[in-house]
N, C-alpha and C positions, 0 to 999 in steps of 0.2 A: 401414447403411454405404453402400449404394448411393446413397441420397439425399445423404449427405455428399460422396461422390465427385463427384456431379453438380453441386454448388453451387460453381462456380468463383469466383463473385463474393464469396461469403461467405469462402472461404479467401483470396482475393486481398486483400480489405480487412483481414482478420486480420493477414496478414503485412506489409501496408503500415503498419498501426498498430504492429506489433512493431518495424519499422524506425524509424519516426518517434519513438516513445516510447523505444526503446532508445538511439538516438543522443542524444536529449535527456538521458536518464538518464546516459549515459556522460560527458557534459559536466558534469553537475551533481552526480553522486554524490560524497560526501566521500571524499577520499583521505588516508590517514594511515599512519604507520609501523607502529603497533600498535593494536589495538582497546582500547576502554575496558573492561578486565576487572578487577573488584574482587572479592577473596576476602571471605568473611563474617568478616573480622577487622579490627579497628581497633587502632591503637597510640597510647598516651598517653605523651608525653615531657615531662619537666621537667628543668631544669638548675639547679644550685645551687653555683656557684663551684668551690672545691676541697674541698668537704666530704667527709669520710670516708664510704665505702660504708655502714658500719653506721648512721651518723647519718641518711644519706639514706633508708635502708630504713625506719628507724623513723619519721621525720618526714614522708615523702612516699609511698613505695611502699605501705606498709601501708594508708594512708588511701585511696589511689587504688584498691587492690584491694578494700577494703571497699565503696567506692562502686560498683565494677564488679559485685560480687556481688549488689547490690541490683537489677540490671537483669534483665529477663526474657530468655529464650531463650539464656542464657549457657551455653556448653558447656565452656569451659576458660579459665582466667586464668593467664598466664605473666608473670613479671617478671624483669628483669635490672637490678641496681643496681650502678653503678660509682662511682668517685670523681666526685662532683658531677653525676651523671646518674641518672635514674630512667626506665626504659622498661617499660611494662606493656602486654602484648598480650592482647586479649580476643577469643576465638573464639566465634562464635555458631552456633546450630543451623542446619541447612539450611533455606533459604527464610525465614529471619528477616528482618524489615524493618530492615536495618542502619542506614540513614539515620535512621530514627526513633529507634533505640536510641542512635545517636551524639548526637542532640539531647537525649535523656534523660540521657545521660552528662554532657554539658556542664552541664546543670542541676544534677546531683549534684556535679560538680566545683566549681561556683560556690560552693556552701556549704562544700566542703572547703577551698577556697583562703582562706577567712576565717581558718582556723587554721594556715595554712602560714607559715613564716618570711617576712619582708618582702622579702628579696633573692632569693627564688626566681623564676626567669624565668616568663613567661606560658606556659600549657600549649600544646602542639602536638599536634593529633589528626589522624592520617592513616589512609587506607585501604591495605590490603595488595594487591599485585598478584602474579601468578605469577612465580616466580623467572626463568623463561625470558624474560620481557618486561621485567624490571627495567631492563636497559640501554637499552631503547627508549622509556622514559617521558619522558626529557628532550626538550624541544622545541627551544629555541634558547638559547644561552648566549654572552654577550659579556663581555669583560674591559676595564675602564676603569682605566688606570694613568697616573701622572704624578708629577712632582717637587713634590707638594703634600702637606700634612698629610692624614691619613686623614679627618678630619671635613670638610675642604673638598671632597674627592672625594665623600663621602657626600651632602653638602648639594647639590652640583651635580647629582649623579645623581638625587636626589629631585625637584629643581625643574625641571630641563631635559630629563631623559630619561624618568624613570618616568611623569610626567604625560602626555607625548606618546604613549608606548607604550600606556598604558591607554585611550587614545582609539581604538585600533584595534579594530574589531569582530572578536571571536573570541579576544582575549587576556583570560584570566581573572584573572591576577595577574602582578606583576613583583616578584621577590624580589631584594633587594640584600644580598649576603653578602661576608664578608671584612673589613669595617670596621665596628666597633661604633659606636653612638651616642656622642657626647662625654659628659663627666661634669662635673657641678657638684661640685667637691671642696671639702669643709670640712676643712682640715688643722689639727687642734688642737695647741696646746702643752700637753702632758700635765701638766707641772709647774704651769702657770698654772691649768689646770682644777682640779687638786687643791687648789691654794692657795685658791681661792674656794669650794671644796666644791661644785663644779658637776658635772653629769652630761652628758658629751658626747652620749650616746645621746638624752637628753631634748631637748637643744638641737637636734640634727639632726632629730628628729621634729617639733619645733615649726616648723623651717624648711620641712619638707615640707608641713605643714598650711597655712602661709602662702603656699605656691606653688600651691595648688590653688584652683579656683573653689568658693565656699561659698554656701550658701543662707542668707538672712536673713529668711525669712518671706514674707509676701505682703500686698498691699493690694487692697481691693475698690473697683472703679470701675464704678458702675452695676450692670449684670447680669453683669459679667465680673470675674475675679480675676486679678491680675497678680503673678507670682512675682518676688521680688527676689533677685538673685545678686550676691555681692561678688567682684570680680576679685582675682587674686593681689596680694600686697602688694609684691612685688619686681619690678623691671623689668631690673635689671642687677646686677653683682657688688658695686657700691658700695652699693646699697640693702641687699643681704644683709649686707655688712660692718658697716653702721650699725645692725643689729638690736640693740635694747636688751635686756639680760639682767639680771634681778634677782638680787642675791646673797642666798642663803638666810640668814635670821636678821637681816637688816638692811634699811634702806630705800634702800641704795645700789644704783646700776645701773652696769653697764659695757657697752661695745659689744663685738660679736662680734670686731671687728678687734683687740681687746686680748688675746684668747686664741686666735685662729685666723686662718688665711689662707684667703681664698676665691678660687678660680680656676676657670676652665673649661678643661679639658684633655681629652686622649684617655682613653678608658676603659682601665683596666689589663687589656688583653685577654690571653687565654691563647694566642692564635694570631696569626700575621702571614702575609700573602700578598704577594709581590712579583713583578712581571714586569719583566724587563730591569733589575733593581736598583731599580725604583720601586714605591711602594705601589700595590697593585692592589685593585680592587673588582669582584666578580663580579655580573653582571646576568643573572638567570635568568628567562626568560619561560615562562609556562605557558599552554597553550591551553585553551579551553573544550571539554568533551566533545562530540563530533560535528562540530566545526568542520573545514572542509577544510584539512588541514595544508599542502598544497602552495601553494594560493593565498594562505593566510595568511602563509606563510613568505616568499613573494615580496613581499607588501606590507610585512612587517616589515623585510626586508633593505633595501628601498628607503627606508623611513623612517629606518633606522639610517645609511644613506649620507648622507641629508640632515643628520642630527645630527652625523655625523662631519665634515662640511664646515664646521660653525660651532663646532667645539670650540675652547676657549681654547688659547693657545700652551702647549706643555708637556704636554698631555693626549693620550693615545693610546687609541683604541677598536679592539679586535681581536675578530673572530669566533672563538670557541673551539669551539662545538658547533652544528651544524645538522643535526638529525635527518632533515630532508627531502632533504638533498643526495644521500645514497645512494639514497633512494626515487626521486628524479627521475632519477638515472642508471639505476636499474633499469627504470623505465617506458620511458625512451627506448631502452634496450638491448632490452627485451622487445618494444617496438613494431617496431624494425628486424628483430629475429629472427622475429617473427610474420609479417611480410611475406615474408621469405625462405623461412620454413617453409611458408607457404601456397602459394608457387610450386612448391616441391619436392613437396608433397602433390598439387598439381594434376597435375603431370607423371607422378608415380608411378601415380595412378589412371588417367590417360590411357594409360600404358604397359600396364597390366594389362587394362583393358576395351576400349581402342582405339576409344572413342567419345567425342566431345567433350562430349556431354551428361552423361556419368558424373561427371567431376571438377566440372563446374559445379553439378550437383545436390548432390553430397556436400559440397563446400566451402560451398555455400549453406546446407546443413543445419547445419553447424558454426557458421557466422556467426549464423544465426537463433537457435540454441540459446544461444549466448553472450549475445546481446542480450536474449533473454527472461529468462535467469537473472540478468543484471545488473539488469534492471528489477524483477524480483521481490525481489532483495536490497535494492534501494533502497526498495521499498514496505514491507518489514519492518524498516526502519531499520538496515540493516547498511551498513558502509563497505567500501571497497577497502583492504585492508591485507595484511600479510605472511601472515596466516592464511587470509583468504578468497581471496587470489591463489593460495595453495598448493592450496586446494580446487578452484578452477577448473582449475588445471594438472593435478591428479591426474585430474580428470574428462575431460581432453582425449582420452586414448586411448579411453575408453568412448564419447565422442561420435562419434568416427570409427567405432568398432565398431558401434554401433546403426545409423548411417546406411548402412554397407556391408552389414550383414545384411539390412536391408529392401530396399535397392537390388538386391542380388544375388538376392533371392527373387522380386521382381516384374519385374525388367528382362528376364531371358531369355524368349524367345518372346513378347515384347510385340507385340500385334496392331497393324496399321497404321491401323485405324479407331478413332476415339476411343470410339465406343459399345461396341466390342468390348473396348477397354482397360479400361473400367469393370468389365465382367464378369470379365475376366482378373485384375485387381487384387483384386476382391472375393473371388475364390477363392484366390489365392496369398498375399495379405497375412496372413490368420490363421495361416499356417504359420510366420510370423516372430514371432508373439506370444510363444511360450514362450521362445525364446532371448533376445529383447530384454527382455522383462519379467523373465526369470530373471537375466540379467546385471545389470539395474538393481536389482532387489530384493535380490539377494545382496550387492551393494556397499553399498546402504543398510542392509541387515541387519547388516553389520559394525559399524555405529555404534549400533545399538539397545542393546547392553550398556553403553554409556556412562552409561545411567541408573543403573547400579550402581557407577560409578567413584567414586574419592575426589573430594572437592569440587574440589581444585586441578586435577586431571587433567581432570575433566569441564568445568570452566570454561574450560580452555585449548583443549580439542578440540571443544567444542560449536560454535563458529563454523565450524571446518573441516567438521564433519559437516553443518551447515546449508547451507553453500555447495556442498558436493559433492552433497547430496540435491537441492537446487533445480536445479542444473545437469543432473543425470541425468534428473530428471523433465521438465525442459524439453526435453532431447534426445529423450525418448520421444514427447512431444507433437509435436515437429517431425518426427521420423522417420516417424510414422504419418499425418501430414497433408501435410507439404511434399513429400516424395518422391513419393507417389501423385499429388498435384496437379501436380507438375512433369512427371512422365512422361505424364500424361493431356493436360494443357492447354498445356504449354510446349514439348513435343516435337512437331515437325511430323510430319504423317502421312507414312508411307513410301510412295513410289510404286513402288519396285522390288519385284519379286516375290522372295520368299525362296527361295533355292536349297536343294534337298535334297541334302545331302552323302551320297555313297555310302560305305559302309564300306570302308576300305582295308586291305589285308593288313598294313601296318605298324601300324595301330591295333590289330588283333587280336594281333599279335606283342607289342606293348607291354603289352597287357592281360594276356596269359599270363605275360610276364616279371615284371610287377609282382605278380601273384598268387603265382607261385612264390617270389618274393623274400619275400613276406609269410609264406608257409608256412615257408621256411627260417629267417626271423627268429623265428617262434614255436617252432621246435625249439630255439633257443638262449635261450629265455625265462629259464631259471634263470641262465644266464651273465650276461644283461643285468641281471637283478635283483640278483645278487651284485655286479656291477660298480657298479651305482647305489648300493647300500649302502656299498660300499667308498669310493666318491667322497665321499658325504655323511659317512660315518664313524659310529662308535658313541660317543656322548657320555659315556663313562665318566669323563672327566676332570673333570666337574662334581661328582663325588662327593668329599666331603672325606675325607682320610686319618684313620682313627681314632687318637686320642691314646693310648687305653688299651685294649689288646686283651683285657684281662681282663673289662672291663665293656661291651664292644661287642656289638651284635647281629649283626655280620658273622661268617660261618663262618670257621673257622681256615684253610681252604685258600685263602681270598682274600688272606691275608697276603702270599703270593708276588707277587700282582699289585701290591699297594700298595707293597711294598718295591722293586719295579722299574718303577713307573709312569712315571718320567721317560723310560724307554726304550720302554715299551709304548704309552703314550698317543699319541705322534706317529705310530705305525704304524697303530693302529686308529681313531684319532680322525678321520682323513681331512681333508677340506676344512674341516669345522666346527671342528676343533681349531686348525688354522692361522688360520682367520678370527677366532676368539675370542682367540687369544693375540697376534696381530700387528696387530689393528685397534684404533684408538682410538675409543671410543664417546663421542660428545659433540662439542661445538665446541671445537677446539683454540685455544690462544692465538694471536691474530692479530697480526701485526706492523703497526705503523703505517706510513703512507705515507712518513714521514721517519724516519731513524735517530736514536736518542736516546742521550745519555749521562746516566746517572742516578746521583745521589749520595744515599745514605740515611745519616743521622746519628741514632743512637739515644743519647739523653742519659740519665744517671742520674736517678732520681726526685728531684724537688725542684729540679732545675736551673732557675735563673731564665731567662726568655725572653731577657733581655739577653745572657746568656752564650752561649746557642744562636745568637743573632743575630751575635755576634762571629765564630763559626766559619763561618757561612753567608757572612758578608761577605768572608771570606778567599777562598772559592771564587768569589764574584762578582768579586773584585778580579783574580784570575788569569785570569778569562774576558774581561776588558776588551780585551786585545790581539787576541782572536779573535772579536770580536762579528760581524765580516763573515761568519764561517762558520756562524753560528747564525741561524735565522729568529726565534727568541726563546729566552729561558731564564726559568724560573719557579721560585720558591722558596716552599715552604709550611712554616712554623715553628709548632710547638705545644709547650707545656710537657708535654703528655701523652706524646708519642712522640719528639720531637726535630725533625727536619727532613727534607723531601724536596726535592731540587733536580733539575730536569729541563732539559737543554740539547738543543734540537731542532736537529740538523745539517742544513743545506741539502744537497739531493741532489747539486748540482754540486760540493760541497766534499768528497765522499766519496773522490775520487781525489787530493785535496790533502793536504798534511802538517799543516795547521793544526789540524783536530780531533784528530788523533792526538797532536800536541804537547800540546794541552790535556789530553787523557785521561791522559797519563803525568804531567803536572804535578799533576793532581787525585789520582792514585794516590800520588804522593810526599807531597802535603799530608796525605792520609789517614793514611799511615804515621807522620807527625810529630805527629799529633793524639792527645793523651793523655786518659785518663779518659772517652773517648767511643768507642762502637763505630761504625765508619764502613765503608760498602760503596760501591765505585765500579764501575759496570758499563756496558758499551756497546762497540760496534765489535768484537764478539766477544772482549772482554776482561772479566775479573771479578776484583776484588780486595776483600778485606774484612779488617778487623782488629778485635779486641776483642769478637766476638760469642760466642765459646766454642762449646759444643755438648753433645750428649748428651741422653738422654731416659730417663724412668723406665720400668722394665720391668713393674712390677706396679701395679695400681690397685684401690682399694676405694672404692665410692660409698656415701655415707650419705645417707639422706633421713629427714626428720622435721618435726614441726610447731613445735618449740621450738628457737630458734636457740642458746641457751646450752646446752641439753641436748645438742644435736648437736656443739657445740664440745667439751664435756666428754667425749663419746663418742670424738671424734677424738683428744683428748689421751690417753685411756685406751688406744686402739689403738696410738698412737705409743709409749707406755710399754712395752707388751707386745712390739711389734716390735723395739725397740732392745735387748731382752734377748738377741736372737739375734745372734751375732757375724757371721753372713752378711748381715745387713741393713745397707744403707747409704742415706744421703740420704733420710730420711723427711720428707715434706712434707705437712702437714695443711692447707695453704692453696693447693693446686694448683687451677688452673682446668681445667674440662673442654674448654675451647675456646681458640682462639688469643688470648693476651694476654701482657703483659709479666709476668715472674716475679720482679721485684725491687721489689714494692710493699710499703712500710713505712708505719707510722703511729705517732704519739706518743700515749701514754695518760697522762692527768693523773689521779692518784689523790689526793684531798683527805682530810685527817683532820678529820672532822666534829666530834669531841670538842674538839680544839684550837681550831677556829674558834668553836665555841659558847662556850668559856671566854673567848675574846677579844672576844666580841660581834659576830662576823662570821657571815654565812650564805653559802650557795653562790651565790645570785643576785647579791649585792653583789660577790663575788670575780670571778665570770664577767663581769659588766658592766664591771668595771675592766680586765679582760683583752681584751675584745672589740675595742677600737680598735687595740690593738697587734698582735694575732696575725692579723688579717684585713685586708690592704690593699684587698680588694674588698668592704668592709663597706657594701654598697649598701642604700639604703632605697627601692628601686623607681625608677620613672621619673617625671619631672616635666616640665611645659612651662615653658621658660625661654628668654628672648631669641628667641622666635619659632620654637623648635625643641624636639624631644623629646630629653631627655638623662637620664642616670642621676644620682642624688643619692648621694654617697659621703661618709661621715664617718669620719675616721681620724686617727691621730697622725702626728707627723713621722717616725717610724721607717720607714726604707725596707726594712730587712732585720733580722730579729730572730734572735739566736743564743740557745742554751740558757742561757748565763750571764745574758744580759740578762733573759730571761723569769723565771728563778728568783730572782735576787738583787736586781733593781731594786725599790725601795720604791714602793708604790702606796697609794691611798686608797680604802677601801670603807666607805661610810656615814660614821661619825665616827671610824674607826680607820685607822691606816696598817699595812701588812703587806707581807711579801715571801713569795713562793710557797714558797721553800725551807723556811720554818718550818712551813708548814701542808700541805705535800703533796710529792709526788715525781712525776717524769716519766720514762717509759722508752720506748724505741723497740723495736717488735716487728713481725715480718712479719705481714701481714694478707691477707685475701682480696682479690684484684683485683676480683672481682665476686661479688655475692650473687644466686643464682638461686632462684626459687620457682615451683612448678607447683601451682596450686590450693591456695595457702597452705602448701605443703610445701617446706621448704628442701632444698637439695642441697649437699653438701660432699664433696670428693674427697681421698682420702689416697693418695699415691704413694710408692713406695720401690723401691730396687734390691736384688736378691737375688743373691748370689754363688753361683750353682749353676744347674742346668738347670731347665727350666720345671716338670717334674713335682715336683721337690723343693720349689720355691717354692709350687706349688699345694697340696701336701700340708701344708706348714707353715702357710700362710695359712689354709686351711680349718679346720685343727685349732685354730689360735689364735682364729679368729672364733667357733667354737662355744662357747668358754669366756667370751667377752666378754658382760657383762650389758647387754642392750639395753633402753633406756627404752620405755615404752608409746608406741606410735605411730611409733616409729623403725624403719627397715629398713636392712639391710646387703646390698650386692651386690658380689661379688668378680669382677674381670675387666674387660676393656675392652668397653664397650658403645657409647658414642657415640650414634649415631642408629640403632642396630640395630633398635629396636622400630619406629620409623617406617619404616625401609627394609624391614623384614620385612612390615609391613602393606601398604606400597605394592607390594612384589613379589607378595604373595598376591593383591592386588587386580588387578594386571596379568595374572596367570595366570587369574584368574576371568574377566576381560574377554575374554582370548584364547579360552578354552574356550567361553564363551557365544557369541562371534562364530562359531566353527566350528559350534556347535549351531544357531545361527540360519541360517547358510548351508545346512546340511544339511536343516533343516526346510523352508526356502523352496523349495529345488530339489526335494525330495521331493513337496511339494504341487503344483508345476508339472508334474513329469514323471510323477506318480502311480507312483512307483517308490522302492524302498528302496536298491537297489544303484547306481542312476545317480548319486546325490549322492556316493557314495564315490569314484567315478571323478573327479568334479569336485574334491573335496577333496584327493585324492592328487596332483592336478596342481600343487598349491602348491609342494611341494619342488622341482619342476623349475625354477621361477623362482628358488628360493633358491640353487641351484647357480650360476646365472649371476650373481646378485647378489653372492655371496661371491667368485667369481672376479674380477668386475669391481672390487670393492672392493680386493682384494689386488693385482691387477695395476696399478691406477692409484694405489695407496697413498693411499686416501681415508680421511678420518675419517667414521665413521658418525654423522652429525649429523642435524638436522631435514630437510635436503634429501634425504639418502639414505633416511630413513624414508618421506618422501613419495613418493620414487621407487619404493620397495619396495611401497607400497600401490597405486600406479598399475600396477605390473608384475603384482602378484597379481590385481588386478581384471581386467586384460586376459586373463591366462592362464585365469582361472576362466570368463570369457566364452567363450573359445575352446573350453574343455572342455564347457561347456553346449551350444555349437553342435554339437559332434561327437556328444554323447550324444543330443541331440534328433533329429539326422538318423539316428542308429542306430535310434532308436525308429520313425521313419517308414519306414525300409527293412524293419524287422521286420514292420510292419503290411502291407507289400506281399508278405510271404512270403519275403523274402530274409534269410538268416541266416548265421551263421558268419563266416569270413574274407571271403567274397564280399560280405557286407553292409558290412564295413569298407572294402572296396575302393570301393564306391559312395559311402560316407560321405566318404572322402578325395577322391574325384573331384568330389563335389558341393561340398565345403566347403573344399577347399584354397585356392582363389582368394580367398574372403572372408577367410580367416585370414591369408594372405600379404599381402593388401592392408592389413588392419588393422595387422599387425606392421610392414610396410615403411613405411607412412605415418607411424606413430608414431615409428619409429626415425629416418626421414629428417627428420621435423618437429623432432626434438630435436637433430639434428646441429649446427645453428647455435649452440645453447647450449654445446656442447662446443668447437667450433672458435673461435667469436668471443666467447663469454661471458667475463665478468670476475668475476661474482658467484659466490661459492663455493656458495651454496645451490642455484642453478639448475644449475650445472655438475655437482655431485654428483647431483642429481636425474636429469639427462639421462644421465649415465654409468651409473648403476644401472639405469635403465629399459632402455637399449640392450642392455647385457649380459644382463639378466634376460629380456628378451623374446626375444632371439635363441636363447638356450639353451633356454628353456621351450618355444618353438614347435617347435624341432627334436626335443626329447625327447617332446613331446606326440604327435607323429606316430609316433615310434619305438615308444612304449609303448601306443598305442591298439590295442585288440583283441588284446593279447598272450596272453590265456588262451583265445581261441577256437582250435580245432584243425582243424576241417574246413571244406571248401568246400561250402556247402549251396546247391544250385541252387533257383531259384524254380520 
């Protein structure tokens, strides 16, 4: 150590390198809103028009699940099948190479897609991210709108916007959403097709083949072989209309135009998006992993401004989402606050130590630690984002703590000669090893149990742990090198002689007064302990009230408590009860910067998009006189749910009457709209009509591997339930999750015997129906007229009613038929979604019971015991939802907490060589909890991620303070000083370092409270300030509480 202290040039060049490299890294380290965190899960998504969930599950979902189960390292396969949608989520084992498995899955799906229906959309495969970061994955989103057809907007965006944006380095992809590709539509005359005994499906398939590039062999030229490719046969709609079609059984030919009309039109989309009444296209930009979000956003916004300046007349380009806007504001705000906080910390340290070198050395230590940690983060390929910034912030208090502890240990009695300073520091510096290393290792040890955390929790907290660990280790290196170096070589030699202060009578009086106060305090130790327990409270309120006292394990005398717990718990629960009952845990709903008026229109199932559009147009029409009051208004229409309309009110119009006039006109229009459920909200008003209400009180969950057997089991349970006169509203198609409850489907049942007698078969009948019943009868995408578009074959029928379907004559093969003769159709309620977990189906039966819960439970359990259950099926009664997952996550969090406490105890025990010292350190944690709870309640905070980060910072500092006190207590004992007198010397020696650490941390965070606008940093600062102030005071009050005597040395 002596040699290191003497090598001033080595240390000087080291910190010069730290400054140069740190500043370079600060300029070049990528900055983004959220890190690239991917869970070991991938999701496979297919869409297939309006196809019923049961058909989608049979034709798509089962095949995808079968392909997924062929992969290695698969832990679980879940699927959700809805109308026209199939979503399969594959979870892999820990440390599985997910990217390679994704490539293998693509290869498997390539062969699966050969057997899928032609009009199924291309597969979409995506990685999953933690739920907390889902809202931060979007990079930049623009909206392009104008009084033009959708296909014109789409083509302009592809040619003039997308190509330019993909040229920006760092942009991985540009997605165009909201407007589908156009469609080449072949609209057949059904009577003409049947007259010539033709097949519309075969004709459309032939057109598709002639629109594709085809190989025609090859020719050999010398040593090379040249492939021959034939281009598409059609260049425009006239060429398609002139397609010659042979009439079966004759040598005659007709043209396609004789039996069909060929047009290029908009695809019959299921959704529409409009902005300010005009068709809108969403332009979603995605950045490459690791790219600097802030610099990329600046270049992207500048490029979009150039594009905006050359837009054709009538087009509008509007920025909708910029994820870096908040990040830039945070960095600018944090930069200003850091400067102000640095000045406050400088003056606080100067006030306590009253020497200019103290704040310079300590603040310099913090700056070097930050630069060194950022350099290390950059070297291990980490970025600056919300998680790593939180880690740096949590470590801030401990940076100050380590610097102050080392400075206060070696600065007192510092000799005036540099050679003597080396010897002085060599003797005094080791005394700070235990508190500094103890505080650092205990904080790092808190994150060691993350190795046992659930995958999602570990993935989310790992960057936080890495940033915090790197920062703390950097602070240890800087504290043990920079501070001795600064005091030896940067502090000028003192020329004045040190004055020996004589003991004053006042000092002796204060000493006796403090010792007597400590003795008196210890006489009241039981009062203080009882008061502490009373303030924290007894958490009996977390115990659930037994439902059945006959089968409970609780003694009978406890029934008096449970019967009166509403009055008892507030009295004995203390601050903990008030905190848990009145605090919102999580991030609350945040209001936008602008006030909004929202209209939600829920349409009945099967409502055409054109009908929904008529209602939305009424709201857009009444909004026209008030357009000056809105910055924009946006409508999203869908056949699945209806429509959402959002009117964004300008802030300057909130005190005007215009938006309020419009709000009440919208409410009046909602009350006049029939057959639709409409909700209008905004400006502190809420009005809804047609939604109804109510929920089922009882739930039975069925699981099994056979879909039809599970359906039959549900019907059997329904039959048995309806025998009881107390049972109402039995529903065997209920969804476990939020979805519409009015989903119906039509089932066509064909009589095979009658068809066989007439020379018909199912294939011929269904082929004759396909063109009529599916207006989106797509045959995939083709290249036509220089762009990609859908190919659709259908009849001229725009809307088909049951009478048309059943009574109209059709031709199948060589026979004519009508469906009414050979089959029947019926409408029945169906599952909104089909869920499977590892190929096991889930079905939910709900019902209401007219009676108390105990009667319903006894009846249902007795009934279920008599139900014959098929092999492989299971029945579970009661509401469960996500209880299993939540229970597993809760147990995992308790395991992590216990392991963290055990880790801290083991580390402190190893450093102090004591079993009882760590108990004092751990018992100091509830002191900060009191301040945290009081601060949260007083300031009406939501306990979100900012508050949690503040609690960690606060606990880290109070643990460090406790280690400082217990280590000094050990040093005093080694000198022969024990009892309360030892604690007097402990407080006298360590009060100033603790007060400096606490005060600098509190003062440094004050600008976040006073001038901050971001809720994350405000909550963090408030929790830390309250927690530190209370914990520091209580730590001094309860230190040495059980020592009784004054033991002299």
